[in-house]
C-alpha positions in Angstrom: -171.5 69.2 -14.5 -169.3 71.0 -12.4 -165.8 71.5 -13.6 -164.2 68.9 -11.7 -166.7 66.4 -13.1 -165.7 67.7 -16.5 -161.9 67.1 -15.8 -162.6 63.4 -14.5 -165.0 62.7 -18.0 -161.5 64.0 -19.3 -159.5 61.9 -17.5 -161.1 58.9 -17.9 -161.7 59.3 -21.9 -157.5 59.7 -22.0 -157.2 56.8 -20.3 -159.4 54.6 -22.6 -157.9 56.5 -25.7 -154.1 55.8 -24.4 -155.0 51.7 -23.8 -155.9 51.9 -19.9 -152.6 51.7 -18.4 -152.3 50.4 -15.0 -150.2 50.4 -12.1 -150.0 48.6 -8.4 -149.5 50.4 -5.5 -150.2 48.8 -2.2 -151.3 45.7 -3.2 -153.8 47.5 -5.8 -154.3 48.1 -9.1 -155.0 51.4 -10.3 -155.8 53.1 -13.7 -153.7 56.1 -15.0 -151.9 57.6 -17.9 -148.5 58.5 -18.9 -147.8 62.4 -18.6 -144.0 62.1 -19.6 -141.3 59.5 -19.4 -137.6 60.2 -20.1 -134.1 58.3 -19.7 -131.0 60.2 -18.6 -127.3 59.6 -18.0 -124.9 60.6 -15.7 -121.3 59.6 -16.1 -120.1 59.0 -12.6 -117.2 57.1 -11.6 -117.0 53.7 -13.2 -119.3 54.5 -15.7 -122.8 56.1 -16.6 -125.7 55.8 -13.9 -129.1 55.6 -16.0 -131.9 57.1 -14.6 -135.7 56.8 -15.8 -138.2 59.1 -14.9 -142.0 58.4 -15.4 -144.7 60.9 -14.9 -148.4 58.8 -14.2 -151.2 61.0 -14.3 -154.0 59.7 -12.1 -157.6 60.5 -11.2 -158.1 61.3 -7.3 -161.2 59.4 -7.1 -159.4 55.9 -7.9 -158.1 55.9 -4.4 -161.1 55.0 -2.6 -159.7 55.5 1.0 -158.1 58.8 0.3 -154.8 57.2 0.9 -152.1 58.5 -1.6 -149.0 57.3 -2.7 -145.7 59.1 -0.8 -142.2 59.9 -1.3 -140.1 56.4 -1.5 -142.8 54.2 -1.7 -142.8 51.6 -4.2 -145.1 51.5 -7.2 -145.0 48.9 -9.8 -145.6 49.8 -13.5 -144.9 48.0 -16.9 -143.8 45.1 -14.6 -140.7 47.2 -13.8 -140.4 48.3 -9.9 -139.8 52.4 -9.5 -140.1 54.7 -6.3 -142.2 57.6 -6.0 -140.0 60.7 -6.4 -142.8 63.2 -5.8 -146.8 63.1 -5.7 -148.1 66.9 -7.1 -151.3 67.3 -6.6 -153.1 69.8 -9.3 -155.2 73.4 -8.4 -158.3 71.7 -9.4 -158.1 69.0 -6.9 -158.6 66.2 -9.4 -155.9 64.3 -10.0 -152.1 63.6 -9.5 -149.1 63.7 -11.0 -147.1 60.9 -9.2 -143.2 61.1 -10.4 -141.8 57.8 -10.1 -137.8 57.2 -10.6 -136.0 54.3 -11.3 -131.9 54.2 -11.2 -129.4 51.5 -12.6 
């Protein structure tokens, strides 16, 4: 088994153990697991501005066509619409960290 196959297998196990989370991108549903989730508030004129940030860890292999989410594209996770802030590829080329943001 190659190093990438080992990582792929481990990520599949994590998806199962953590409840098989899914997100919708470009009309398709993809499996993932959540890396981190934060909520922050900044005092602005007229009140607080709340920003939610979620990092989705996604196997590259789930994108059969090789087309990955890009900055500012829409992703639906847990029935909430978020926008892609940045997509980071790991050093092993096995998975993506998709950083999503939603501002209230």
